[in-house]
Residue, then its C-alpha position, 0 to 999 in steps of 0.5 A: x889638788x895641792x903640791x907642797x913642793x916648789x919643785x925648785x932643786x936649789x931650795x932642797x938640801x943637797x939639791x935632792x927634791x925627794x918624793x913629791x906628794x900631791x894631796x888630792x881626791x883625784x883618781x890619778x895625776x898625770x905628770x909632765x916635765x917640760x911638756x914631756x909626759x913622765x907618767x900617770x901616778x895613783x894614790x898610795x893606798x899601800x903606804x896610807x891604807x887608812x886614808x880615804x884619799x891617800x896622797x899621790x907620790x911622784x917618784x919618777x922624774x925620768x919617764x921613758x926618755x932614756x930609751x928614746x934619747x940615749x939609744x939604750x935598750x929597754x932593760x938597760x934604760x930601766x936600770x939607769x932610770x931606777x938608779x937616777x930616781x933612787x938618787x933623786x928621791x933619797x939623796x943617799x949613796x947607792x945600795x950594792x944592788x944598784x951599783x952592781x946593776x949599773x956596773x953591768x949596764x956600763x960594761x954592756x953599753x960602754x957608758x963611762x962614769x962621766x956619762x952617769x953624771x951627765x945623765x943625772x944632770x940632764x934628767x934630774x938636776x937640770x943644771x945649765x939647761x933651760x928653765x924647767x917646768x913641771x905640770x900636774x894634771x888631776x883626773x877624775x872619772x876620766x876628765x881633767x879636773x885641775x892643772x897646776x904648773x910649777x916653773x921659774x918666775x918671770x912675771x911676779x905680780x901682787x894679788x889682792x882679794x877681799x873676803x867680800x866687796x859689799x859693806x854695810x854701815x848700820x848701827x856701827x861701822x863694818x870692816x872687811x879683810x884684804x889678803x895680799x899675795x905675791x904670786x908668779x904667772x902660774x898663781x903659785x905663792x912666792x914665799x921669799x917675797x918680802x916687798x913693802x906694800x903701800x896702801x891707800x883708800x878713797x871714797x866710802x872706805x878707810x884703812x885700819x892701821x898703818x898705810x905701809x906694811x911688808x909681805x911675810x912669806x909672800x903674803x900679808x893682810x889688812x883691814x878696811x872699814x866704813x866711815x859713815x858714808x854710803x857709795x863706792x870705795x877704792x883701795x889701791x895697793x902698790x909695790x915698787x917692783x910689781x906695780x899696783x892693784x885696785x879693789x872696788x867696794x860698795x858701802x850700803x847705809x841702813 
């Protein structure tokens, strides 16, 4: 289950999130905003009839809360929700039919134009509100399979993983790749991170290349190699902002 959007409204042109696509083979997605259930969303077979697993399209960011929070009756709340979601997904000017519907709601409920801006800011824009968190739950066969959370970043950390942790020194030296990613507390990649990384090796492994590199798009990679010895090896990667991470390797000599 992959959500390509950062869900950060400030990263989208004109602050328009647009439709959010979820690429998954789950049966359906349950979508939450600040732990409030917005609704269940299903694969879009109509738009993608030839795919065995069409993407799930999230196009509602309001849910049932207008009726609950704004004291609107359901028919009025549904119209306002449609208007807010249309603006959030397309960013375009409202078609005439939406304008007429909204006008009737304003007349019936005594909503003012300023209330429209407030509703959009509250339920779509989130400007000036607390940090917004979005949660996506993937269900298959009625069971929760995977959860992805998109939120603001409080605790970035440097994540380091090697393709494997056992190296073989045989007729020649062995090498392995180490991948670095700057991630948030929800394990999402931080694409604007460009921190400088310091690399040090000890024991039975040594570094191939420079010992100082920079993240690009929040990620980078380097290689280490055996150097004729067997036993344990350690690689330490460190940043000024996020501390360090250590990887342990075993080198077997044959």
